[in-house]
C-alpha positions in Angstrom: 37.7 33.0 -37.8 35.9 36.0 -39.1 33.4 38.0 -37.2 30.6 36.8 -39.5 31.4 33.1 -38.8 31.4 33.7 -35.0 28.0 35.4 -35.3 26.7 32.4 -37.3 28.1 30.0 -34.8 26.6 31.9 -31.9 23.2 32.1 -33.7 23.3 28.3 -34.3 24.1 27.7 -30.7 21.3 30.0 -29.6 18.8 28.2 -31.8 20.0 24.8 -30.5 19.7 26.0 -26.9 16.2 27.4 -27.6 15.2 24.0 -29.1 16.6 22.2 -26.1 14.7 24.5 -23.7 11.5 24.0 -25.6 11.7 20.2 -25.9 13.2 19.4 -22.5 9.8 19.7 -20.6 8.1 17.5 -23.2 10.9 14.9 -22.9 10.6 15.0 -19.1 6.8 14.6 -19.3 7.3 11.7 -21.8 9.8 10.0 -19.4 7.3 10.5 -16.5 4.5 8.8 -18.5 6.9 5.9 -19.4 7.8 5.4 -15.8 4.1 5.4 -14.8 3.3 2.7 -17.4 6.4 0.7 -16.5 5.6 0.8 -12.8 2.1 -0.5 -13.4 3.1 -3.6 -15.4 4.7 -6.8 -14.1 7.6 -8.2 -16.2 6.6 -11.5 -17.9 10.0 -13.2 -17.7 9.0 -14.8 -14.4 10.9 -12.5 -12.0 7.6 -10.8 -10.7 9.3 -7.4 -10.7 7.7 -4.3 -12.3 9.0 -3.5 -15.7 10.7 -0.3 -14.5 13.0 -2.3 -12.2 13.7 -5.4 -14.2 16.7 -5.6 -16.5 15.8 -8.7 -18.6 15.3 -8.8 -22.3 11.5 -8.9 -22.0 11.5 -5.7 -19.9 13.9 -3.9 -22.3 11.6 -4.8 -25.3 8.6 -3.7 -23.3 10.3 -0.3 -22.5 10.9 0.3 -26.2 7.3 -0.7 -27.1 5.9 1.5 -24.3 7.9 4.5 -25.5 6.8 3.9 -29.1 3.1 3.7 -28.1 3.3 6.9 -26.0 5.1 8.6 -28.9 2.2 7.6 -31.2 -0.1 9.5 -28.9 -1.6 6.7 -26.8 -2.5 7.6 -23.2 -1.2 5.7 -20.2 -4.5 3.9 -19.7 -4.5 2.8 -23.4 -1.0 1.5 -23.2 -1.7 -0.5 -20.1 -5.0 -1.8 -21.6 -3.1 -3.0 -24.7 -0.8 -5.1 -22.4 -3.9 -6.4 -20.5 -5.4 -7.4 -23.9 -2.3 -9.4 -24.7 -1.3 -10.9 -21.3 -4.4 -10.6 -19.2 -4.7 -9.1 -15.8 -1.6 -11.0 -14.6 0.5 -8.3 -16.2 -0.9 -5.6 -13.8 1.2 -4.7 -10.8 -2.0 -4.3 -8.8 -5.3 -6.0 -9.5 -8.1 -3.9 -10.9 -10.6 -2.6 -8.3 -13.6 -4.0 -10.2 -15.4 -7.3 -10.6 -14.1 -10.3 -8.7 -10.7 -8.6 -8.3 -12.0 -6.2 -5.6 -12.0 -9.1 -3.2 -8.2 -8.9 -3.2 -8.5 -5.4 -1.8 -11.2 -6.2 0.8 -10.3 -9.6 2.1 -7.3 -8.7 4.2 -9.3 -6.0 6.1 -12.2 -8.4 6.6 -9.9 -11.1 7.8 -8.2 -8.7 10.3 -11.6 -7.5 11.6 -12.9 -11.1 12.0 -9.7 -12.2 13.7 -9.8 -9.2 16.0 -13.4 -9.8 16.9 -12.8 -13.5 17.6 -9.7 -12.7 19.7 -11.8 -10.1 21.7 -14.5 -12.6 22.4 -12.1 -15.4 23.4 -10.2 -13.1 25.7 -13.3 -11.7 27.3 -14.6 -15.2 27.9 -11.2 -16.3 29.3 -10.9 -13.4 31.7 -14.5 -13.9 32.9 -13.9 -17.6 33.7 -10.6 -16.8 35.3 -12.1 -14.2 37.6 -15.1 -16.5 38.4 -12.7 -19.4 39.3 -10.4 -17.2 41.3 -13.0 -16.0 43.8 -14.8 -19.3 44.2 -14.4 -21.3 47.3 -12.8 -24.7 47.0 -16.2 -26.3 47.6 -17.6 -24.4 44.6 -19.8 -21.9 46.4 -19.6 -18.1 46.7 -16.5 -16.1 47.3 -13.5 -17.1 49.4 -13.7 -14.3 52.0 -14.6 -15.1 55.6 -17.4 -13.0 57.0 -15.2 -11.2 59.5 -12.7 -10.3 56.7 -15.6 -9.0 54.6 -16.8 -6.7 57.4 -13.2 -5.4 58.0 -12.7 -4.7 54.2 -16.1 -3.0 53.9 -15.2 -0.7 56.8 -11.9 0.1 55.2 -13.6 1.0 51.9 -16.1 3.3 53.7 -13.2 5.1 55.5 -11.4 5.6 52.3 -14.5 6.9 50.6 -15.1 9.4 53.4 -11.6 10.7 53.1 -11.8 11.6 49.5 -15.5 12.2 48.8 
């Protein structure tokens, strides 16, 4: 090979490398947008997986369609909206946070709060009745301590209080 051919080959490789360097970030951004759209849509083959994870024919066709729509200049929201127009909100991986759908986001937290409150009230009532029954005499009146035991315990309490306070 002559020196001139080597120069042309190196120049062609340099131009190719420059094009690759210039287009690689755009390709990576395009892939990122595709993944974002695919992870927000549920496959419609019946598997209930997101499109990015499913390997069925419907998901493959959707990937090609999504790439084509993004190449045409549509935004992520526009592509997702086009699928919602066709399939309805069932195609979304997460329900929209508007209208009636917001109840899907709020209901679990309200249920947990209501259940926790009910459990608190029931436990409080149970402990109160347990303690009340525990110190009641068998005949149903007052506490179960004899008067001489009460005096002895009160003296012990006073001695302990004097030691530390």
